[in-house]
All heavy atoms as an XYZ file, in Angstrom:
981
protein
N      41.288    150.997     34.222
C      41.721    149.987     33.272
C      41.151    148.619     33.615
O      40.821    147.862     32.721
C      43.253    149.900     33.241
C      43.962    151.073     32.610
S      43.575    151.359     30.877
C      44.082    149.851     30.147
N      41.033    148.298     34.891
C      40.525    146.990     35.293
C      39.053    146.813     34.952
O      38.572    145.683     34.872
C      40.735    146.776     36.798
C      42.215    146.639     37.149
O      42.984    146.171     36.284
O      42.594    147.013     38.282
N      38.353    147.915     34.751
C      36.928    147.842     34.444
C      36.657    147.620     32.960
O      35.537    147.331     32.584
C      36.224    149.116     34.911
C      36.231    149.288     36.415
C      35.546    150.567     36.803
C      35.608    150.733     38.314
N      34.958    151.961     38.760
N      37.678    147.761     32.121
C      37.486    147.581     30.684
C      37.327    146.097     30.362
O      38.182    145.278     30.684
C      38.664    148.147     29.897
C      38.869    149.648     29.966
C      40.110    150.040     29.183
C      37.659    150.387     29.434
N      36.212    145.762     29.729
C      35.917    144.382     29.352
C      35.788    144.291     27.840
O      35.216    145.189     27.211
C      34.616    143.907     30.010
C      34.614    143.998     31.525
C      35.583    143.025     32.135
C      35.548    143.132     33.653
N      36.764    142.795     34.290
N      36.299    143.211     27.258
C      36.183    143.088     25.805
C      34.754    142.744     25.389
O      34.051    142.037     26.113
C      37.135    141.934     25.485
C      37.137    141.102     26.717
C      36.992    142.080     27.851
N      34.334    143.212     24.226
C      33.023    142.824     23.701
C      33.007    141.313     23.413
O      34.067    140.693     23.269
C      32.888    143.626     22.409
C      33.941    144.667     22.450
C      35.010    144.173     23.358
N      31.832    140.741     23.298
C      31.715    139.293     23.084
C      32.399    138.838     21.795
O      32.959    137.738     21.749
C      30.253    138.867     23.084
O      29.548    139.519     22.049
N      32.396    139.674     20.737
C      33.032    139.253     19.492
C      34.552    139.126     19.636
O      35.193    138.451     18.846
C      32.651    140.152     18.309
C      33.177    141.565     18.366
C      34.425    141.881     17.864
C      32.394    142.585     18.890
C      34.901    143.191     17.895
C      32.856    143.889     18.922
C      34.102    144.188     18.433
N      35.115    139.749     20.650
C      36.542    139.577     20.951
C      36.722    138.402     21.904
O      37.570    137.535     21.688
C      37.148    140.860     21.557
C      38.557    140.618     22.079
C      37.146    141.982     20.539
N      35.905    138.359     22.928
C      36.039    137.319     23.939
C      35.804    135.920     23.361
O      36.410    134.945     23.802
C      35.067    137.581     25.087
C      35.442    136.883     26.352
C      34.641    137.401     27.513
C      35.202    136.835     28.799
N      34.524    137.353     29.964
N      34.948    135.803     22.353
C      34.636    134.512     21.743
C      35.626    134.094     20.664
O      35.498    133.015     20.094
C      33.219    134.532     21.162
C      32.172    134.693     22.233
O      32.382    134.334     23.391
N      31.026    135.242     21.861
N      36.584    134.922     20.375
C      37.606    134.636     19.365
C      38.937    134.452     20.097
O      39.470    135.395     20.683
C      37.678    135.809     18.385
C      38.662    135.604     17.252
O      39.765    135.066     17.486
O      38.330    136.014     16.128
N      39.490    133.246     20.059
C      40.691    132.927     20.834
C      41.852    133.865     20.502
O      42.518    134.382     21.406
C      41.103    131.451     20.603
C      42.418    131.139     21.284
C      40.014    130.508     21.076
N      42.095    134.084     19.232
C      43.221    134.932     18.824
C      42.978    136.377     19.243
O      43.861    137.030     19.806
C      43.462    134.827     17.301
C      43.857    133.401     16.919
C      44.531    135.819     16.849
C      43.882    133.143     15.429
N      41.788    136.883     18.976
C      41.465    138.274     19.317
C      41.540    138.488     20.828
O      42.077    139.498     21.292
C      40.072    138.643     18.801
N      41.022    137.522     21.597
C      41.024    137.672     23.052
C      42.443    137.627     23.608
O      42.807    138.401     24.499
C      40.155    136.593     23.699
C      39.938    136.797     25.167
C      39.459    138.006     25.661
C      40.209    135.792     26.059
C      39.252    138.205     27.016
C      40.011    135.969     27.422
C      39.524    137.182     27.898
N      43.275    136.761     23.051
C      44.675    136.705     23.471
C      45.378    138.033     23.185
O      46.138    138.550     24.017
C      45.381    135.558     22.747
O      46.744    135.549     23.035
N      45.113    138.582     22.014
C      45.718    139.868     21.646
C      45.157    140.992     22.529
O      45.894    141.907     22.908
C      45.470    140.146     20.164
C      46.426    141.114     19.570
N      47.777    140.887     19.489
C      46.224    142.341     19.039
C      48.361    141.927     18.940
N      47.446    142.828     18.655
N      43.884    140.908     22.866
C      43.260    141.885     23.764
C      44.001    141.920     25.099
O      44.331    142.985     25.614
C      41.787    141.533     23.968
C      41.101    142.325     25.038
C      41.075    142.052     26.376
C      40.370    143.539     24.879
N      40.358    143.003     27.044
C      39.911    143.936     26.152
C      40.039    144.321     23.777
C      39.146    145.076     26.350
C      39.277    145.455     23.972
C      38.846    145.832     25.243
N      44.235    140.721     25.658
C      44.903    140.652     26.961
C      46.307    141.256     26.890
O      46.724    141.970     27.813
C      44.952    139.202     27.453
C      43.576    138.672     27.851
C      43.639    137.325     28.521
C      43.875    136.245     27.506
N      43.763    134.889     28.090
N      47.014    141.022     25.798
C      48.352    141.594     25.644
C      48.285    143.120     25.544
O      49.079    143.826     26.170
C      49.055    141.016     24.410
C      50.465    141.531     24.206
C      51.367    141.241     25.398
O      51.424    140.118     25.892
N      52.083    142.253     25.864
N      47.321    143.607     24.780
C      47.151    145.063     24.652
C      46.810    145.689     26.000
O      47.335    146.753     26.342
C      46.058    145.387     23.632
S      46.514    145.055     21.927
N      45.944    145.042     26.761
C      45.557    145.580     28.070
C      46.759    145.639     29.009
O      46.892    146.578     29.788
C      44.426    144.764     28.689
C      43.092    144.908     27.981
S      42.517    146.612     27.868
C      42.565    146.885     26.101
N      47.660    144.660     28.918
C      48.889    144.704     29.733
C      49.700    145.948     29.384
O      50.206    146.643     30.272
C      49.749    143.459     29.488
C      49.275    142.221     30.164
C      50.242    141.082     29.884
C      49.723    139.764     30.406
N      50.645    138.654     30.075
N      49.816    146.212     28.093
C      50.577    147.388     27.654
C      49.910    148.687     28.101
O      50.584    149.620     28.549
C      50.743    147.375     26.131
C      51.616    146.230     25.642
O      52.380    145.655     26.451
O      51.527    145.892     24.438
N      48.575    148.758     27.978
C      47.854    149.954     28.415
C      47.982    150.147     29.925
O      48.134    151.270     30.400
C      46.376    149.879     28.019
C      46.125    150.083     26.538
C      45.326    149.202     25.823
C      46.676    151.159     25.859
C      45.088    149.382     24.464
C      46.442    151.350     24.501
C      45.644    150.457     23.814
O      45.417    150.645     22.477
N      47.925    149.054     30.670
C      48.060    149.152     32.134
C      49.463    149.609     32.522
O      49.634    150.414     33.435
C      47.743    147.807     32.788
C      46.269    147.503     32.807
C      45.987    146.130     33.410
C      44.505    145.806     33.293
N      44.178    144.483     33.827
N      50.469    149.090     31.810
C      51.850    149.509     32.089
C      52.010    151.003     31.833
O      52.678    151.714     32.603
C      52.822    148.707     31.231
N      51.398    151.495     30.769
C      51.458    152.934     30.475
C      50.720    153.722     31.555
O      51.204    154.772     32.004
C      50.865    153.221     29.103
N      49.564    153.223     32.010
C      48.773    153.919     33.030
C      49.537    153.996     34.353
O      49.417    154.990     35.072
C      47.437    153.213     33.223
N      50.325    152.962     34.649
C      51.127    152.979     35.871
C      52.186    154.073     35.837
O      52.686    154.506     36.875
C      51.773    151.613     36.088
C      50.785    150.537     36.504
C      51.392    149.138     36.507
O      52.609    148.987     36.214
O      50.639    148.191     36.797
N      52.527    154.522     34.640
C      53.491    155.615     34.482
C      52.770    156.940     34.226
O      53.347    157.870     33.674
C      54.450    155.287     33.329
C      55.282    154.054     33.576
C      56.160    153.713     32.385
O      56.358    154.519     31.479
N      56.701    152.508     32.390
N      51.493    156.972     34.599
C      50.648    158.160     34.439
C      50.442    158.573     32.987
O      50.301    159.756     32.674
C      51.172    159.337     35.265
C      51.100    159.050     36.747
O      50.158    158.404     37.207
N      52.093    159.516     37.492
N      50.442    157.599     32.103
C      50.162    157.855     30.690
C      48.848    157.139     30.360
O      48.811    155.922     30.205
C      51.295    157.338     29.771
C      52.623    157.985     30.131
C      50.942    157.583     28.310
C      53.819    157.373     29.445
N      47.785    157.912     30.304
C      46.459    157.351     30.032
C      46.227    157.315     28.518
O      45.977    158.339     27.901
C      45.382    158.184     30.724
C      45.452    158.176     32.231
C      45.124    156.816     32.845
O      44.354    156.043     32.254
O      45.677    156.535     33.930
N      46.309    156.134     27.947
C      46.113    155.983     26.507
C      44.703    155.553     26.150
O      44.301    155.646     24.996
C      47.101    154.943     25.960
C      48.582    155.285     26.099
C      49.431    154.102     25.690
C      48.924    156.506     25.264
N      43.975    155.058     27.148
C      42.682    154.456     26.865
C      41.688    154.767     27.983
O      42.039    154.726     29.157
C      42.870    152.931     26.760
C      41.732    152.078     26.254
C      41.450    152.405     24.785
C      42.106    150.605     26.373
N      40.455    155.086     27.580
C      39.377    155.273     28.553
C      38.254    154.303     28.203
O      38.280    153.668     27.143
C      38.830    156.719     28.523
O      38.216    156.948     27.256
C      39.937    157.731     28.756
N      37.287    154.206     29.053
C      36.181    153.273     28.817
C      35.424    153.589     27.529
O      34.889    152.697     26.880
C      35.222    153.261     30.001
O      34.692    154.545     30.207
N      35.391    154.840     27.128
C      34.693    155.199     25.886
C      35.476    154.779     24.642
O      34.926    154.763     23.548
C      34.401    156.701     25.848
O      35.614    157.437     25.856
N      36.750    154.434     24.830
C      37.592    154.024     23.698
C      37.605    152.516     23.475
O      38.307    152.034     22.594
C      39.039    154.467     23.921
C      39.190    155.971     24.041
O      38.464    156.684     23.326
O      40.033    156.411     24.836
N      36.867    151.753     24.234
C      36.964    150.303     24.203
C      36.696    149.710     22.812
O      37.245    148.665     22.467
C      36.046    149.655     25.272
C      34.591    149.697     24.856
C      36.478    148.243     25.564
N      35.890    150.370     22.014
C      35.590    149.868     20.670
C      36.805    149.806     19.765
O      36.934    148.890     18.948
N      37.690    150.761     19.900
C      38.870    150.814     19.039
C      39.803    149.629     19.256
O      40.140    148.936     18.290
C      39.609    152.137     19.225
C      40.765    152.396     18.270
C      40.290    152.389     16.829
C      41.421    153.716     18.602
N      40.241    149.328     20.478
C      41.094    148.142     20.637
C      40.339    146.843     20.332
O      40.944    145.875     19.870
C      41.550    148.196     22.097
C      40.663    149.145     22.776
C      40.123    150.063     21.736
N      39.027    146.831     20.549
C      38.242    145.638     20.217
C      38.277    145.386     18.713
O      38.514    144.252     18.269
C      36.801    145.805     20.699
N      38.061    146.428     17.916
C      38.120    146.272     16.460
C      39.523    145.901     16.010
O      39.705    145.080     15.112
C      37.651    147.555     15.770
C      36.161    147.773     15.869
S      35.563    149.174     14.906
C      36.393    150.541     15.702
N      40.523    146.503     16.635
C      41.910    146.183     16.293
C      42.200    144.708     16.555
O      42.779    144.013     15.725
C      42.870    147.069     17.081
C      44.298    146.581     17.028
C      45.033    146.677     15.850
C      44.896    145.998     18.137
C      46.338    146.214     15.791
C      46.192    145.534     18.086
C      46.916    145.633     16.902
O      48.196    145.163     16.835
N      41.795    144.214     17.727
C      42.069    142.819     18.086
C      41.334    141.851     17.158
O      41.878    140.830     16.762
C      41.683    142.554     19.541
S      42.763    143.418     20.702
N      40.109    142.193     16.809
C      39.343    141.348     15.880
C      39.986    141.366     14.495
O      40.103    140.338     13.836
C      37.900    141.843     15.826
C      37.017    141.090     14.900
C      36.777    139.695     15.369
N      35.888    139.079     14.384
C      35.612    137.833     14.340
N      36.100    137.023     15.234
N      34.812    137.362     13.419
N      40.417    142.529     14.051
C      41.090    142.639     12.753
C      42.401    141.860     12.763
O      42.738    141.187     11.791
C      41.345    144.122     12.399
O      40.098    144.804     12.400
C      42.014    144.272     11.054
N      43.126    141.941     13.859
C      44.366    141.188     13.999
C      44.090    139.688     13.886
O      44.818    138.957     13.217
C      45.029    141.509     15.338
C      46.318    140.767     15.565
C      47.515    141.252     15.048
C      46.342    139.560     16.264
C      48.699    140.563     15.240
C      47.522    138.867     16.464
C      48.695    139.372     15.948
O      49.870    138.683     16.123
N      43.030    139.228     14.515
C      42.649    137.820     14.449
C      42.338    137.398     13.012
O      42.777    136.346     12.558
C      41.433    137.570     15.342
O      40.979    136.254     15.188
N      41.566    138.218     12.315
C      41.238    137.916     10.918
C      42.507    137.861     10.063
O      42.648    137.016      9.187
C      40.257    138.950     10.356
C      38.880    138.850     10.945
C      38.213    137.511     10.671
O      38.291    137.009      9.539
O      37.613    136.966     11.617
N      43.428    138.789     10.308
C      44.702    138.801      9.597
C      45.454    137.491      9.828
O      45.972    136.879      8.889
C      45.543    139.992     10.054
C      46.980    139.914      9.590
C      47.318    140.184      8.262
C      47.988    139.542     10.469
C      48.627    140.096      7.833
C      49.305    139.453     10.040
C      49.619    139.727      8.729
O      50.918    139.629      8.307
N      45.517    137.045     11.075
C      46.207    135.791     11.402
C      45.571    134.613     10.659
O      46.272    133.754     10.130
C      46.164    135.528     12.909
C      47.078    136.408     13.707
C      48.534    135.998     13.598
O      48.828    134.796     13.551
O      49.383    136.905     13.556
N      44.252    134.577     10.636
C      43.544    133.483      9.961
C      43.796    133.507      8.453
O      44.017    132.471      7.832
C      42.050    133.555     10.269
C      41.738    133.224     11.717
C      40.274    133.486     12.036
C      40.014    133.309     13.522
N      38.665    133.730     13.898
N      43.743    134.703      7.862
C      44.009    134.818      6.423
C      45.452    134.454      6.091
O      45.717    133.801      5.074
C      43.698    136.237      5.939
C      42.227    136.594      5.865
C      42.063    138.089      5.578
C      41.522    135.772      4.804
N      46.378    134.859      6.931
C      47.777    134.517      6.716
C      47.964    132.999      6.766
O      48.669    132.425      5.933
C      48.655    135.197      7.759
C      50.162    135.023      7.609
C      50.650    135.571      6.272
C      50.881    135.715      8.751
N      47.299    132.356      7.702
C      47.365    130.905      7.817
C      46.821    130.229      6.551
O      47.433    129.293      6.026
C      46.583    130.442      9.056
C      46.747    128.977      9.323
O      47.689    128.334      8.873
N      45.817    128.436     10.076
N      45.690    130.713      6.036
C      45.121    130.163      4.803
C      46.060    130.402      3.620
O      46.250    129.527      2.780
C      43.749    130.781      4.509
C      42.659    130.325      5.433
C      42.354    128.846      5.287
O      42.506    128.256      4.231
N      41.929    128.242      6.379
N      46.649    131.574      3.552
C      47.582    131.892      2.468
C      48.781    130.956      2.495
O      49.228    130.466      1.461
C      48.023    133.355      2.586
C      49.013    133.768      1.524
C      48.604    133.986      0.215
C      50.360    133.929      1.829
C      49.504    134.354     -0.765
C      51.271    134.298      0.852
C      50.832    134.510     -0.449
O      51.741    134.858     -1.415
N      49.303    130.688      3.687
C      50.444    129.788      3.801
C      50.068    128.373      3.377
O      50.881    127.665      2.786
C      50.987    129.807      5.231
C      51.690    131.110      5.541
C      52.022    131.284      7.016
O      51.500    130.594      7.878
N      52.895    132.234      7.311
N      48.840    127.945      3.632
C      48.385    126.639      3.165
C      48.340    126.606      1.642
O      48.722    125.617      1.024
C      46.995    126.323      3.724
C      46.987    125.953      5.177
C      45.562    125.664      5.637
C      45.492    125.420      7.118
N      44.100    125.204      7.568
N      47.865    127.707      1.032
C      47.789    127.767     -0.424
C      49.167    127.710     -1.064
O      49.338    127.109     -2.127
C      47.077    129.048     -0.871
C      45.584    129.102     -0.620
C      45.046    130.485     -0.988
C      44.860    128.042     -1.406
N      50.157    128.338     -0.427
C      51.511    128.328     -0.980
C      52.094    126.921     -1.045
O      52.942    126.632     -1.868
C      52.437    129.206     -0.140
C      52.253    130.680     -0.389
C      53.267    131.506      0.374
O      53.639    131.132      1.506
O      53.689    132.539     -0.175
N      51.638    126.037     -0.168
C      52.176    124.680     -0.118
C      51.553    123.750     -1.148
O      52.028    122.649     -1.351
C      51.958    124.089      1.283
C      52.752    124.797      2.357
C      52.468    124.215      3.717
C      53.204    124.993      4.799
N      52.869    124.507      6.137
N      50.474    124.197     -1.792
C      49.790    123.351     -2.769
C      50.565    123.373     -4.077
O      50.853    124.417     -4.633
C      48.347    123.834     -2.990
C      47.558    123.662     -1.701
C      47.695    123.076     -4.138
C      46.184    124.272     -1.741
N      50.902    122.207     -4.545
C      51.634    122.083     -5.810
C      50.764    121.320     -6.801
O      50.114    120.339     -6.443
C      52.950    121.351     -5.597
N      50.757    121.765     -8.022
C      49.976    121.103     -9.062
C      50.928    120.292     -9.927
O      51.901    120.812    -10.463
C      49.212    122.137     -9.918
C      48.205    122.885     -9.043
C      48.525    121.454    -11.077
C      47.498    124.005     -9.740
N      50.635    119.012    -10.047
C      51.424    118.117    -10.885
C      50.772    118.090    -12.266
O      49.741    117.446    -12.462
C      51.468    116.721    -10.252
C      52.387    115.792    -11.005
O      52.716    116.028    -12.161
N      52.773    114.714    -10.344
N      51.381    118.782    -13.216
C      50.788    118.896    -14.543
C      50.748    117.569    -15.283
O      49.887    117.345    -16.132
C      51.546    119.945    -15.362
C      51.453    121.378    -14.829
C      52.285    122.311    -15.687
C      50.014    121.844    -14.768
N      51.655    116.659    -14.966
C      51.654    115.346    -15.613
C      50.356    114.601    -15.320
O      49.809    113.908    -16.178
C      52.852    114.501    -15.146
C      54.179    115.076    -15.617
O      54.170    115.806    -16.637
O      55.200    114.793    -14.987
N      49.845    114.749    -14.111
C      48.593    114.087    -13.739
C      47.459    114.633    -14.589
O      46.622    113.870    -15.091
C      48.292    114.288    -12.233
C      46.909    113.785    -11.876
C      49.352    113.609    -11.391
N      47.415    115.962    -14.793
C      46.377    116.548    -15.632
C      46.479    116.051    -17.070
O      45.472    115.721    -17.694
C      46.455    118.084    -15.612
C      45.845    118.711    -14.395
C      46.634    119.354    -13.462
C      44.476    118.662    -14.191
C      46.066    119.927    -12.337
C      43.896    119.245    -13.076
C      44.701    119.876    -12.140
N      47.697    116.005    -17.604
C      47.876    115.545    -18.984
C      47.398    114.110    -19.150
O      46.692    113.788    -20.108
C      49.342    115.684    -19.393
C      49.767    117.116    -19.608
C      51.249    117.251    -19.945
O      51.875    116.243    -20.332
O      51.771    118.369    -19.799
N      47.769    113.233    -18.220
C      47.324    111.840    -18.286
C      45.801    111.749    -18.189
O      45.166    110.981    -18.905
C      47.958    111.021    -17.150
C      49.437    110.781    -17.326
C      50.039    110.053    -16.122
O      49.291    109.423    -15.359
O      51.265    110.147    -15.954
N      45.232    112.548    -17.311
C      43.789    112.537    -17.125
C      43.073    112.942    -18.407
O      42.116    112.286    -18.841
C      43.407    113.476    -15.972
C      41.922    113.570    -15.737
C      41.250    112.559    -15.064
C      41.195    114.656    -16.202
C      39.879    112.624    -14.859
C      39.830    114.740    -15.994
C      39.175    113.724    -15.321
O      37.833    113.801    -15.128
N      43.536    114.014    -19.043
C      42.868    114.485    -20.249
C      43.089    113.552    -21.433
O      42.210    113.408    -22.278
C      43.272    115.923    -20.576
C      42.652    116.918    -19.636
C      43.425    117.673    -18.782
C      41.277    117.074    -19.583
C      42.846    118.563    -17.894
C      40.684    117.958    -18.713
C      41.469    118.708    -17.861
N      44.222    112.902    -21.486
C      44.418    111.901    -22.539
C      43.388    110.793    -22.395
O      42.807    110.336    -23.378
C      45.836    111.326    -22.467
C      46.894    112.267    -22.999
C      48.312    111.729    -22.807
O      48.467    110.528    -22.480
O      49.250    112.517    -22.971
N      43.155    110.377    -21.154
C      42.139    109.347    -20.900
C      40.748    109.822    -21.274
O      39.937    109.056    -21.812
N      40.451    111.085    -20.998
C      39.137    111.643    -21.344
C      38.924    111.605    -22.847
O      37.863    111.200    -23.328
C      39.011    113.093    -20.821
C      38.791    113.082    -19.319
C      37.873    113.835    -21.516
C      38.737    114.456    -18.696
N      39.928    112.029    -23.593
C      39.795    112.065    -25.050
C      39.606    110.658    -25.611
O      38.806    110.437    -26.516
C      41.009    112.743    -25.691
C      41.116    114.220    -25.368
C      42.307    114.788    -24.965
C      40.000    115.053    -25.467
C      42.395    116.141    -24.660
C      40.081    116.400    -25.175
C      41.281    116.938    -24.763
O      41.362    118.273    -24.469
N      40.314    109.687    -25.062
C      40.173    108.305    -25.520
C      38.776    107.778    -25.236
O      38.157    107.129    -26.082
C      41.224    107.416    -24.852
C      42.634    107.688    -25.336
C      43.699    106.959    -24.518
O      43.339    106.126    -23.657
O      44.883    107.248    -24.741
N      38.245    108.056    -24.049
C      36.897    107.601    -23.700
C      35.850    108.281    -24.572
O      34.892    107.654    -25.017
C      36.601    107.887    -22.228
C      37.308    106.970    -21.270
C      36.969    107.323    -19.834
C      37.777    106.475    -18.873
N      37.508    106.832    -17.470
N      36.028    109.561    -24.811
C      35.068    110.288    -25.644
C      35.068    109.724    -27.058
O      34.005    109.526    -27.653
C      35.405    111.772    -25.660
N      36.241    109.454    -27.599
C      36.333    108.897    -28.951
C      35.701    107.508    -29.003
O      35.010    107.173    -29.967
C      37.787    108.844    -29.391
N      35.899    106.697    -27.982
C      35.337    105.347    -27.941
C      33.810    105.384    -27.872
O      33.135    104.488    -28.372
C      35.893    104.580    -26.743
N      33.252    106.431    -27.275
C      31.791    106.555    -27.152
C      31.185    107.442    -28.236
O      30.028    107.839    -28.134
C      31.429    107.118    -25.778
C      31.776    106.183    -24.656
O      31.712    104.971    -24.820
N      32.160    106.733    -23.516
N      31.978    107.771    -29.250
C      31.547    108.639    -30.353
C      31.033    109.993    -29.869
O      30.117    110.572    -30.438
C      30.458    107.954    -31.207
C      31.003    106.780    -31.987
O      32.193    106.830    -32.356
O      30.248    105.813    -32.207
N      31.600    110.511    -28.790
C      31.243    111.839    -28.310
C      32.225    112.849    -28.885
O      33.311    112.501    -29.317
C      31.309    111.881    -26.779
C      30.293    110.994    -26.094
C      30.425    111.032    -24.581
O      30.946    112.041    -24.051
O      30.008    110.066    -23.944
N      31.837    114.101    -28.874
C      32.724    115.163    -29.330
C      33.827    115.336    -28.279
O      33.602    115.878    -27.211
C      31.943    116.463    -29.503
C      32.808    117.616    -30.002
O      34.022    117.401    -30.245
O      32.279    118.730    -30.131
N      35.010    114.837    -28.586
C      36.121    114.841    -27.624
C      36.495    116.255    -27.202
O      36.797    116.503    -26.037
C      37.331    114.131    -28.224
N      36.469    117.202    -28.120
C      36.851    118.564    -27.782
C      35.880    119.156    -26.763
O      36.289    119.741    -25.761
C      36.897    119.418    -29.046
C      37.376    120.824    -28.799
C      37.507    121.605    -30.090
C      38.023    122.993    -29.801
N      38.175    123.787    -31.021
N      34.560    118.986    -27.006
C      33.569    119.539    -26.096
C      33.640    118.839    -24.737
O      33.546    119.470    -23.692
C      32.171    119.388    -26.697
C      31.169    120.240    -25.992
S      31.775    121.947    -25.986
C      30.315    122.816    -26.181
N      33.842    117.551    -24.763
C      33.956    116.780    -23.530
C      35.160    117.257    -22.721
O      35.079    117.463    -21.521
C      34.103    115.292    -23.899
C      33.945    114.357    -22.740
C      32.694    114.065    -22.240
C      35.052    113.769    -22.152
C      32.534    113.193    -21.183
C      34.913    112.896    -21.085
C      33.643    112.610    -20.605
N      36.281    117.484    -23.387
C      37.493    117.952    -22.728
C      37.341    119.354    -22.164
O      37.817    119.649    -21.070
N      36.662    120.210    -22.898
C      36.450    121.583    -22.432
C      35.614    121.583    -21.150
O      35.930    122.294    -20.184
C      35.782    122.444    -23.525
C      36.783    122.706    -24.656
C      35.251    123.754    -22.953
C      36.177    123.352    -25.882
N      34.564    120.770    -21.125
C      33.726    120.685    -19.923
C      34.544    120.158    -18.741
O      34.431    120.661    -17.627
C      32.529    119.779    -20.175
C      31.466    120.389    -21.040
C      30.308    119.433    -21.231
C      29.278    119.989    -22.180
N      28.166    119.043    -22.400
N      35.366    119.163    -19.007
C      36.187    118.590    -17.937
C      37.211    119.603    -17.432
O      37.443    119.717    -16.227
C      36.877    117.331    -18.424
N      37.834    120.329    -18.350
C      38.818    121.340    -17.943
C      38.164    122.439    -17.122
O      38.727    122.902    -16.124
C      39.491    121.948    -19.178
C      40.518    121.041    -19.796
C      41.121    121.653    -21.049
O      40.460    122.343    -21.800
N      42.389    121.363    -21.267
N      36.977    122.862    -17.524
C      36.264    123.896    -16.779
C      35.964    123.406    -15.364
O      36.194    124.116    -14.388
C      34.968    124.273    -17.495
C      34.083    125.309    -16.808
C      34.829    126.637    -16.661
C      32.802    125.512    -17.587
N      35.482    122.172    -15.271
C      35.153    121.609    -13.966
C      36.401    121.517    -13.089
O      36.387    121.926    -11.925
C      34.529    120.233    -14.154
C      34.191    119.537    -12.860
C      33.139    119.980    -12.072
C      34.931    118.453    -12.425
C      32.831    119.354    -10.877
C      34.634    117.827    -11.235
C      33.585    118.272    -10.467
O      33.297    117.655     -9.289
N      37.495    121.020    -13.627
C      38.731    120.888    -12.847
C      39.321    122.241    -12.472
O      39.859    122.405    -11.376
C      39.764    120.061    -13.609
C      39.486    118.571    -13.651
C      40.476    117.870    -14.568
C      39.539    117.959    -12.261
N      39.219    123.209    -13.345
C      39.764    124.533    -13.017
C      38.969    125.165    -11.881
O      39.531    125.860    -11.038
C      39.779    125.440    -14.244
O      38.471    125.786    -14.637
N      37.656    124.905    -11.844
C      36.852    125.423    -10.742
C      37.233    124.741     -9.434
O      37.314    125.377     -8.389
C      35.367    125.227    -11.020
C      34.851    126.137    -12.112
C      33.441    125.793    -12.540
O      32.918    124.732    -12.226
N      32.832    126.689    -13.284
N      37.480    123.440     -9.497
C      37.883    122.719     -8.293
C      39.232    123.192     -7.782
O      39.474    123.237     -6.581
C      37.952    121.216     -8.565
C      36.628    120.481     -8.668
C      36.880    119.021     -9.017
C      35.859    120.575     -7.374
N      40.133    123.516     -8.691
C      41.485    123.910     -8.309
C      41.619    125.401     -8.040
O      42.691    125.870     -7.705
C      42.470    123.495     -9.402
N      40.531    126.131     -8.172
C      40.605    127.580     -7.943
C      40.846    127.879     -6.471
O      40.600    127.068     -5.593
C      39.308    128.253     -8.397
O      38.269    127.941     -7.496
N      41.335    129.042     -6.214
C      41.580    129.468     -4.836
C      40.292    129.423     -4.024
O      40.280    128.967     -2.893
C      42.158    130.892     -4.828
O      43.362    130.903     -5.586
C      42.431    131.359     -3.415
N      39.199    129.844     -4.618
C      37.932    129.837     -3.895
C      37.549    128.424     -3.510
O      37.131    128.168     -2.389
C      36.845    130.469     -4.751
C      35.492    130.523     -4.048
C      34.427    131.172     -4.923
O      34.780    131.932     -5.833
O      33.245    130.902     -4.684
N      37.726    127.486     -4.441
C      37.415    126.092     -4.148
C      38.291    125.540     -3.047
O      37.819    124.838     -2.148
N      39.560    125.872     -3.057
C      40.490    125.389     -2.033
C      40.120    125.966     -0.672
O      40.113    125.258      0.331
C      41.943    125.757     -2.407
C      42.366    124.957     -3.637
C      42.887    125.493     -1.244
C      43.639    125.431     -4.277
N      39.771    127.246     -0.631
C      39.395    127.857      0.641
C      38.115    127.255      1.187
O      37.985    127.037      2.390
C      39.252    129.366      0.489
C      40.557    130.127      0.280
C      40.278    131.600      0.009
C      41.472    129.981      1.471
N      37.155    126.936      0.315
C      35.913    126.324      0.777
C      36.184    124.945      1.356
O      35.613    124.555      2.360
C      34.908    126.239     -0.359
C      34.268    127.567     -0.680
C      33.262    127.438     -1.784
C      32.668    128.789     -2.134
N      31.748    128.703     -3.258
N      37.064    124.196      0.708
C      37.435    122.869      1.221
C      38.121    123.022      2.568
O      37.820    122.314      3.511
C      38.348    122.129      0.219
C      37.537    121.757     -1.029
C      38.952    120.881      0.862
C      38.391    121.274     -2.181
N      39.039    124.000      2.689
C      39.747    124.228      3.953
C      38.803    124.606      5.069
O      38.940    124.153      6.179
N      37.797    125.444      4.769
C      36.844    125.870      5.785
C      35.974    124.725      6.261
O      35.605    124.670      7.424
C      35.944    126.979      5.248
C      36.655    128.318      5.164
O      37.717    128.448      5.803
O      36.162    129.217      4.463
N      35.667    123.770      5.395
C      34.775    122.688      5.793
C      35.449    121.708      6.739
O      34.789    120.946      7.410
C      34.259    121.943      4.549
O      35.342    121.273      3.914
N      36.768    121.723      6.824
C      37.491    120.803      7.708
C      37.844    121.410      9.040
O      38.487    120.772      9.858
C      38.782    120.312      7.017
C      38.502    119.489      5.798
N      37.929    118.247      5.871
C      38.703    119.738      4.485
C      37.803    117.754      4.654
N      38.252    118.649      3.797
N      37.461    122.632      9.288
C      37.814    123.286     10.560
C      36.796    122.998     11.621
O      35.699    122.742     11.470
C      37.966    124.791     10.369
C      39.173    125.099      9.559
C      39.366    126.600      9.377
O      38.583    127.410      9.858
N      40.391    126.980      8.673
């Protein structure tokens, strides 16, 4: 058990490596009771598990951030009223102008857009 080393993709991931160390403690405790659950040829399985666990933790963290985001619809209504007024003042097609603006804002407020913004700040 002491000879088992995590692959670099586990060792370079703080969450995965922490989980690896906990798993190794459990495997060692079992081995001390003559229960061999893991051999050197099995190292890939706990490595993939620990990496998957890390990804799960990261996704859960992102999901919890998304749950906290609240959209104030009054702000959108005020914004679009202003757009329509500006479009009318410039003799532009207010409906087409509003549709383009709504499309742009919906893309910004999409889950994908929020996740990209979150990733850029890490």
